[in-house]
N, C-alpha and C positions, 0 to 999 in steps of 0.2 A: 284649120290653119296649122301648118307644120311649125315646129319650133324654130326652124331656120328662117321662117317668115316673121317671127316675133321681133320687133325692133330691139336693137342691142341694149338700149337703156332699160327696157322692161326686162330683158333677160338678166341684166345685172341686178335689178331690183329684186327679182325672184331668187337669184343666187344668194342675196343677202338673207332673204326669208328662209331659204333652205339651210343655210349655214346656222341660222338661229335654231332651227329644228334640230339639226345635228349636234349642236352644242347645248341643248337642253332648255331652250326657252321658246316662247310662242313664235311661230314662223311668220313673222311680219317683217318686211324689208322696206327700206326707203333709200332713195338717192336724190341728189340735187344736181342739176345741170346748169351751166352758165348760159349766157346769151348766144354762145357759139355752139351749144349742144354738147359741150364737154362735161363729163362727170367730175364734179369738184368735191363731192362729199357722199359718204355712204353711212347707213345706219341699220342696226338690227334691234329688235325688241330684246331687252335683257332684264326684264323684270324678275325672271325666275332663276337666273344664273349669271355668273361672270363670263361675259363673252369677249372674244378677241376684238380689239379695236373699238370697244364701246366706251363712251365717256362716262356714263352712269350705268349702274347695274345693281341687282338685288334691291330695287327700289320701285315703288309703284309708278313713279314718273319716268322710268327708263324705257320709254317707248321708242320704236324705230325712228319715227320722224324727229323726235326730240334729240336722239343721238346723232342723227344726220345734221340737224340744224345747229347743234352746239359746236360742231367742228368748223363752222364758218367764221373764221377770224375776221372781224370787221376792219382790221388794219390792212388786210389783203383784199377782202371782198367788200369794197366800199359802196358799190352800187349794185344792188341785187334785185332791183325791180323787174328785170327781164329774166331772172333765173326761174327755174321750174322745180317744184318739189313733186317727186313721184312716190307713191306708196302702194303697196299691194292691197291695202285695205283702207276704206274710207276713214279719214281721221276722226278720232274721238274729240270731245270738248277740249281736252288738254292739247292735243296735237294740232287741232284747227287754230286754237289760240296762239300756240307757239309759231305756227306758220304765218298767221296774220301779223304778229308782232315782229317777225324776222324781216319784214319788208319785201319778201318775195311776193310776186303778184299772180303767179301761175301755179295751179295745182292739178295733178292728174292722179286718179286712184283707180286701181284695177277692179275692185269689187265693192259693192254697197254693203254697209254694215247696218242692218235694220235695228240692231240692239244698241250699239254705241256710236254709230256714225253721226257726225254733227256738222256736216257742211251746211245744213240748213240754218246755222247760226249767222251766216252771211246776211248782212243788211237788217238784222233784228234789233240793232241799237243804232243811235246816231254815230257812235264811234266805229262800229263794225260796217258802217255804210260809207266811210270816208275813202277807202282805197278801192280802185277798180280791179277787183279780183276776177280772174278767169279760172273756171273749173271745168274739168272734163272727166267723165267716168259714168258708169263702169265700162269695161272693155270686154267684148265677147271672148270666150275661152279662158282668158286670163282671170276673169272673175270666178269661174268655176274652180280653177287651180288654187286661187287664194283661199277660197272657202274650204276646199277639200283638205288641204294640208293643215289648215287651222283646226278643223273639226277632228281630223285624225290625231293630231298631236294631243289635243286636250282629252280625247277619249283614251289615248294610249297611256297617258300619265294619270288618268282618272282624276282630273282636276275638279276641285270642289266648285259648286255653284255653276257648273257648265250648262245644265239643262235649259235654263231660261235663255241663255245666249244661243244655244243650238236651235231651240224652238223658233226663235226670232229669225235666225239665218235660214232655217228650213222654209219659212214663208216665202222668202225671195229666191232661194236656191234649193228646191226639194231634191233634185237629182244629185247634186254635188254632195249634199249632206247625207243622203241615203247611201251613196257610193262610199263615202268616207267611213261610215259606220260599218258597212259590209267589209271594207278593206281591213278595218281593225280586227274584226272577227277572224278573217283569213290570215292575218299577220302579213298583209301584202307588202308593207314597208319595213318589216322587222330588220332587214339588212340595210337600213337607211344610211349607215356610214359608207356603204359601198355604192350608193346611188348618187346620181347628180339630178338636179331639178329637171333637166331635159327628159330623163328616164321617166320621172313621175308624170310629167306633162303628157308624154306619148302614151303611157298606160291609161291615163285618164281619158284622153281623147278617144282612144280605141274603145273603151268600155262605155263612155257616154254616147258614142255614136250607135252602139248596139241598142241603147235605150231610146234614143231620140231619132234614129234613122237619118243622121246627118250625112 
């Protein structure tokens, strides 16, 4: 799939993730659209740095989905049940809970997170069974992109305790994880400030196709 074929909402979601990468935080992005398909909120993971347009930062709760959801003023967005939250990575317990409590009923995520993903919390308690939540994910190609930039960033900054996370992700996405680690050795994204997410996507698709014969 060419980048031009990626839906514009997903493109913006990954733009948010890439901006987080460029600004020094985990490359996870989120957007919220209303019932008409218009983007009404955006968020970036800002746990590791103070990022532009983030509501919270330098805090373990400063996840992309949280930043996007906190921007929804309920004096303006009074009925959000038909809204949709998009995220580049399957929401963790914090973000799934925030999504559920926001009143939004639709969730789409690009990649599964075998380590922290917690969409399986749906319907696990009487309260979490009350709302008719619709979820969709993962999405081909986009899932590999989400994992690749995530692994690359954490290896690039030599993040502590990354190995257990990467091992879990490698069980689901072995090619993307291996490619990310190879790219780190080669310094493939060392000029990341000069790249846009479309560039990264195109490089990834080209190299993964050599491996998978797509």
